Structure formats: structure tokens, C-alpha cells
C-alpha positions, -999 to +999 in steps of 0.1 A: -711-329+380-700-306+352-684-281+377-664-309+392-653-321+358-640-287+347-620-278+378-589-299+369-589-284+334-591-249+348-563-255+372-541-270+346-548-240+324-536-217+352-504-237+353-501-233+315-506-196+319-477-194+343-456-214+319-464-190+290-459-159+311-426-167+327-412-133+317-439-116+336-432-137+367-395-129+365-405-092+363-426-095+394-397-111+412-375-081+404-402-057+417-402-077+450-364-076+451-365-038+448-391-035+476-372-060+498-339-041+493-355-008+502-371-022+533-340-038+547-315-011+536-331+023+542-344+018+578-310+005+588-294+039+582-323+059+597-326+070+634-346+046+656-383+057+661-392+077+692-423+074+713-443+097+690-437+076+659-466+057+642-468+030+616-480+054+590-454+082+598-422+062+604-405+040+578-387+019+604-420+009+621-437+004+587-409-019+576-410-038+609-448-043+604-444-053+568-417-079+575-428-094+608-465-084+609-475-093+574-448-107+552-435-137+572-468-149+589-486-149+556-458-164+536-462-194+560-499-194+555-494-193+517-474-225+519-504-244+532-529-227+509-509-225+476-478-246+480-444-230+475-457-203+451-439-178+472-406-195+465-411-198+427-429-165+420-421-139+447-391-148+468-363-121+463-336-144+478-344-172+453-345-148+424-311-133+433-296-167+439-307-179+404-296-147+388-261-150+403-259-186+393-265-176+357-232-157+356-213-177+382-186-203+382-209-232+377-191-256+401-205-289+410-224-291+443-201-304+470-210-333+492-210-313+524-238-291+510-260-321+503-261-331+540-297-337+550-294-319+583-289-284+570-326-274+570-328-282+607-294-267+616-299-235+595-334-230+610-321-234+645-291-211+642-310-184+624-339-185+649-316-183+679-293-157+665-323-136+655-334-135+692-298-126+703-299-095+682-337-088+685-344-091+648-381-084+653-374-050+668-344-034+651-336-026+614-298-032+617-306-067+630-329-072+601-302-062+577-277-085+594-300-116+595-321-113+563-295-093+543-268-117+554-289-147+543-295-130+509-258-122+505-249-158+513-275-170+487-259-149+460-224-161+469-235-197+467-252-189+434-220-174+420-200-205+429-223-235+423-248-247+397-258-230+364-291-210+366-300-230+397-312-222+432-286-243+450-290-221+482-328-227+482-324-264+477-298-271+505-290-242+527-320-218+530-329-215+567-367-218+559-365-244+531-372-273+555-402-254+571-416-245+537-411-281+525-431-294+554-460-269+551-463-274+514-472-310+519-506-298+531-513-277+500-545-286+481-528-289+447-495-297+431-478-302+397-486-339+390-464-360+367-481-385+345-454-412+342-471-430+313-473-398+293-437-391+301-427-425+287-448-420+256-430-387+249-398-407+242-415-420+211-440-393+202-423-362+214-442-332+229-473-321+210-458-341+181-426-322+181-391-326+197-391-322+235-376-288+245-356-291+277-365-269+307-346-255+335-359-266+369-341-240+391-348-258+425-332-290+412-363-312+414-360-345+394-392-338+374-398-373+360-399-387+396-415-357+413-440-367+439-459-342+460-453-305+465-426-304+492-397-296+468-415-280+439-414-241+438-446-239+418-431-215+393-450-231+364-420-236+341-425-273+337-463-271+331-471-292+300-436-305+297-436-338+277-474-335+279-469-351+313-470-324+340-501-304+350-513-284+379-538-306+396-561-307+427-555-332+454-567-339+490-547-318+515-540-350+534-527-370+505-490-362+506-486-368+543-507-399+543-497-416+511-461-404+507-451-398+543-435-432+548-413-427+516-404-391+526-399-401+563-364-392+576-350-383+610-341-347+600-377-339+592-387-353+625-360-332+642-372-301+625-408-307+635-402-317+671-370-299+681-373-270+656-409-258+650-422-273+683-390-266+703-366-238+692-394-217+678-416-220+709-386-211+731-379-181+708-415-168+713-417-178+749-387-161+766-400-125+761-431-132+782-419-161+804-421-157+842-397-186+844-371-167+824-373-137+847-371-159+878-341-178+865-323-146+854-328-131+889-315-163+905-283-164+884-278-126+888-281-129+926-257-158+926-231-140+906-233-109+928-231-130+960-199-146+946-184-113+934-185-123+897-195-091+879-184-095+842-215-115+831-235-084+842-216-061+819-234-046+789-205-041+766-214-068+740-216-054+704-250-050+688-243-078+663-237-103+691-263-093+716-289-066+716-273-032+724-294-001+719-289+022+750-309+050+735-339+026+735-331+014+771-327-021+755-293-036+763-284-072+768-258-081+794-237-112+788-259-130+813-291-119+794-277-131+761-266-164+775-299-169+792-318-163+759-297-190+742-300-214+771-337-209+776-344-215+739-322-246+738-337-260+771-372-254+758-364-272+726-349-301+745-378-305+769-407-301+744-390-320+716-380-350+738-415-352+755-431-351+721-407-377+708-415-401+736-452-397+732-450-403+694-428-434+701-456-446+723-482-440+695-460-459+671-456-488+694-494-491+697-495-500+660-472-529+663-435-536+666-416-503+669-406-489+636-386-457+629-404-453+595-437-454+613-425-429+640-413-404+613-445-409+594-467-402+625-446-371+633-457-356+601-492-355+615-480-326+637-472-304+607-505-284+610-502-276+647-465-269+642-472-244+614-501-229+633-478-223+663-452-204+643-479-184+626-494-174+660-460-166+674-451-143+645-486-128+645-480-118+681-456-091+666-485-080+643-508-076+673-483-058+695-476-033+667-514-027+663-519-025+700-492+002+702-515+022+678-544+018+702-564-003+679-591-026+694-580-062+694-609-078+712-610-105+686-574-117+690-580-143+717-609-159+699-589-159+667-560-177+684-583-203+699-600-209+666-566-214+648-554-238+675-587-257+674-585-261+636-548-271+637-555-297+664-583-312+645-563-312+613-533-329+630-555-355+647-572-363+613-538-367+596-526-390+624-558-411+622-554-415+585-517-424+590-526-451+615-547-468+589-516-473+568-503-496+596-533-513+611-569-520+604-577-527+640-598-500+656-584-506+691-548-504+680-555-472+661-575-458+690-547-464+715-522-448+692-544-417+690-545-415+728-507-410+727-510-386+698-537-366+716-513-363+745-487-349+722-512-323+709-520-314+745-483-308+752-481-285+722-512-266+733-498-261+768-470-240+752-494-216+736-517-215+766-487-204+787-477-177+762-511-162+754-531-169+786-511-185+814-483-159+819-504-130+806-530-135+834-504-131+861 
């Protein structure tokens, strides 16, 4: 009993430590900025590695492994385990955006930037463009995609807000993904609204309340959950009303999901993470992609149309590295875009129909219920992106002739855990709308079918096509 009682206090103390050591956190951010700049700038001006290069002897391969083998997969994992600590403590793009905003124009945030569809659109465009230029393989593409995003973040910081992370709040390509995954985190900064109201009369610790700067523009008094909070610790203890606190990992999705429900989150989950992302991972191993490309190439030759087969596209539009025998024709590039979009349309629409069926089982159709149920897919969606990115990790390790006998079992285990987690969330969500076991059970049949559709995508990638 005593152990359980002390845990919340210890966690709150950790939040207070972060609040007191804000300078140290900012120092860590600048160290990460320096490492990030080195890894995206230096390899871009170095020769591409040859067949004799190794991870431990070639900076380009080492940077590729750091970015796509370690950095991004485990940033995603950290969102689920720690909330958006990456954003508030380590993200170089956020630190640079806030720094630029400190010395910028300070303009008001325009209405167009507040549009709710940017997280989905930015994720989709960045993911597809990354595949067009082979961002996982080539340092110039990394500089263009990641460096371009960082440059845009700084420009937005120079123009809008004052010491704020306007880019992170509205335009960051992964903000929406991070927001979804952070809803599963086991703790968050909780606001005691009664204590907040008392502070108007009593102050903070008996003294005048000192304003704080919430860089990601979260309305602290009304802050619910962890989806928008960057977990930087600056607000810990503010008005004696905010503290880092444990919570059930299901609580935000189940209890707040109906209030947070919106069509853009649903689009990001179904057509983004479970559509565009799957297509981006699929096309490199898809037998269907190869067959379709051969069909169209044959048709073009038969009709004496040769220009789509030309390989004169610049590297910043389609992959063009002749020295690596890696060159996209106009047909190749168009096929990549079309395949990703078609995959997103098919998977996203099938999942949407199945979730509409699940929602209908719980009573008269409701869009709020549909959006709420869709959030139950967050674990399997996040696990899929993690597995897709980790495929790069494993391919780099495989090139070093390391034994990967455990990879298949690890993938199965991750998918099993994610399926069970998603099913559990959906079961809890159904209880918000019906107490009838039969209704909830029928809804879960439809939801289980949706999980099976998602699993089919990863079966194809890791086992179906690989076995042929």
C-alpha cells in the first residue's frame, strides 16, 4: 500500500525537477540540434558508400542507421511510453522553431494555418515525397526532406508567435501522429481545476502567480490528456494546480475520445497511418507493384510511347543515382505515387466501412461514435509504422551479416500485443455507448474484421510476398 501511495508523489517530483532544470533541458536540446545538423549536412556532401562500406566505417551508412534505424522508430515508441517528451525535451526542430520565434516578427497566427486538416495533409505529402526521392537511402534526400522541414519550421517561427512553437502546433508533418500515440501514454500533466480557481484568491504558494510560457500553445487551464502537451515540465506546479500524474493507458482514448473525436483524426488513422504509410512500406516488396509496372511499360512500348520510360528526372523529384544503379523513370515515379494512393484508398475505405458497421451495432449511426471507435486502432496503427520503419533497421543489420533469427518472432509479438491492445480499447469504448453484451459483442465482430484487414497488410509485407 505504501508503495502505491508514494508513486504519484515521486512522479510529481520528477515533473518539478524538470521545471527547476529548464536551462539544462534547453542545453540538451542544443546538443541534439548540433548532432542533428551534423548528421543531415555532412553525409549530403560526401561520396555515396560503395559495396565495401560498413556501418562502423562509413558516416553516410551510420547516419542512415541512426535516422531510420534508431531515431524515428524509437521516437514513435517513446510517444506511447513517455508521451511527447521527445517534442518538449529533445526535438531539434521544435527547439529551433521556438528560438526563431523569440527573435521574429511575432505576427498573429493566420486562419489558414489553424485549419484542422494540416496534420493529415502534411503527413501524407511528406510520406509520399519521401518515397519519390528515396529518403531512407540517400543523404541528399534526407537533407531535402528533414532539412527542408526544419528550415520551414524556422521561417514560421520568425514570422508568427512570440517564443512559441507555431510550426509544431499546426504544420509539423508528424504532429498528428505524435498526438494520437501520446493518448496511450501512462502518465500526463494533470490540471486540478479546483486548485486553479483557488489560486485566483490565494496565489501560488502564497505569492503572486508568475506567468509561464507554454511554447506549444496548450490552454493550460483546460488541458485534458496528453495529446497536445509536449511534456517539457515548464508548467509543473503552476498555480499549485498542475502535476505529472499516473493514469491508465486507456483513459484518454476511452474517456476523452468522444470529446476529441474529429474527422481529421479519423482520416489520419485510416487513410494516413493505415493507408499511405502501408503503401509507402509496401511498394518496395510488392509483387503487385512489379506486375503493374511491367503491364504499363509493355503497353507504352506497344503504343510507341517512350517518354514515360526516360530516366531524366532530377534527383529532387524522383530518385536519380546512376552510380548506384538506382534511377526512377517517369513511369516508376508515377507508379510509386499511384500505388501509395491506391493502397490508402483501398485500406482506408475498407476500414471505414467496417468501423461504420461496428458503430451501427451500438445504436443509431453516429459520427461521434465512429470517430471514437476509430481511436481504438491507434495501437495497431502505431505498431505498423514502427514495424515498417524497423524494416530499415533490420535490412541495414542484415547487410552487415548479423543473425536476425529473432526478427519474425518479434514482429509477430508486436502485432499480437497491438491487436489485443486495440481490441481492449474498442471494448471499453463500446461500453460508453451500450451496456448490452450482445450489442457490444456484435460491434467487436466488425472491429475484429478491421484488425484482420490491417494484419493482412503486414502479413503480405513480411511473410506473403517474402515467401515467393
